[in-house]
C-alpha positions in Angstrom: 118.2 242.7 92.5 118.6 240.8 89.3 122.1 239.9 88.2 123.9 237.7 85.8 127.6 237.2 85.3 127.8 240.3 83.3 124.9 242.5 84.5 123.2 243.5 87.7 120.1 245.6 88.1 118.4 246.8 91.3 115.4 249.0 91.7 115.8 250.5 95.2 113.8 252.9 97.4 115.0 256.5 97.9 116.8 255.8 101.2 118.8 253.0 99.7 119.5 255.1 96.6 120.8 257.9 98.7 123.0 255.5 100.6 124.5 254.1 97.4 125.1 257.6 96.2 126.8 258.5 99.5 128.9 255.3 99.7 130.1 255.2 96.1 133.0 257.3 94.9 133.0 255.7 91.4 129.6 256.1 89.8 127.7 258.1 87.2 124.3 259.5 88.1 122.0 259.8 85.1 118.7 261.6 84.8 116.9 260.0 81.9 114.1 262.6 81.8 113.9 265.3 79.1 116.0 268.4 79.3 113.0 270.4 80.3 112.2 268.1 83.2 115.9 268.1 84.2 116.0 272.0 84.2 112.9 272.1 86.6 114.8 270.1 89.2 117.3 267.3 89.4 119.5 265.5 91.8 122.9 267.2 92.6 125.6 265.8 90.3 123.2 264.2 87.8 123.9 264.4 84.1 121.0 264.6 81.7 120.7 261.9 79.1 117.1 261.8 77.9 115.9 258.3 77.2 113.3 259.8 74.8 116.1 261.2 72.6 116.7 259.4 69.4 120.4 259.7 70.3 120.2 258.0 73.7 122.6 255.3 72.7 125.1 257.9 71.5 124.6 260.0 74.6 125.7 257.1 76.9 128.1 255.2 74.7 131.2 257.0 76.0 130.6 256.1 79.6 132.7 253.4 81.2 130.7 250.2 81.1 132.2 248.9 84.4 131.3 252.1 86.4 128.2 251.9 88.7 125.3 253.6 86.9 122.6 255.2 89.1 119.5 256.0 87.0 116.2 257.9 87.6 113.3 259.3 85.6 110.2 261.0 86.9 108.0 258.0 87.9 110.2 255.0 87.2 108.8 254.1 83.8 111.6 255.3 81.5 114.6 254.3 83.7 113.9 250.5 83.6 113.8 250.9 79.8 117.1 252.9 79.8 118.6 250.2 82.1 117.6 247.5 79.6 119.1 249.4 76.8 122.3 249.9 78.8 122.5 246.2 79.4 122.4 245.5 75.7 125.2 248.1 75.3 127.4 246.2 77.8 127.0 248.2 81.0 127.4 245.9 84.1 125.9 247.6 87.1 122.7 249.7 87.2 120.8 250.9 90.2 117.4 252.5 89.6 115.5 254.9 91.9 112.1 253.2 92.6 109.3 255.7 92.2 111.6 258.1 90.3 112.3 261.8 91.0 108.9 262.4 92.4 109.8 260.1 95.3 113.2 261.7 96.0 113.1 263.4 99.4 116.6 264.7 99.3 118.1 267.9 97.9 117.5 269.0 94.3 118.9 271.6 92.0 117.0 273.8 89.5 118.7 275.0 86.3 117.9 278.6 85.5 
């Protein structure tokens, strides 16, 4: 985990990610993949805010900066970039799913 006075970032395995999800009542779970990827399957409760969108900053700017943010993408390439962007925007706590969605062994939801 990397942290400063204002920002902490941790890339954690799926088991730890699931535990953080279960233990936290005040968090936002963000799928930073494209809407098409999100529709094919996503973690329950995840909101889709595609990092590849030109509007990514606008898509996340209304979120509370002090709330724990849980991020994932497909393979853990985009989510660290999204975390870096969120750091610049003033977010304070970000946890990233190591290996991304493809490593998630838990339940998923498909959007018709």
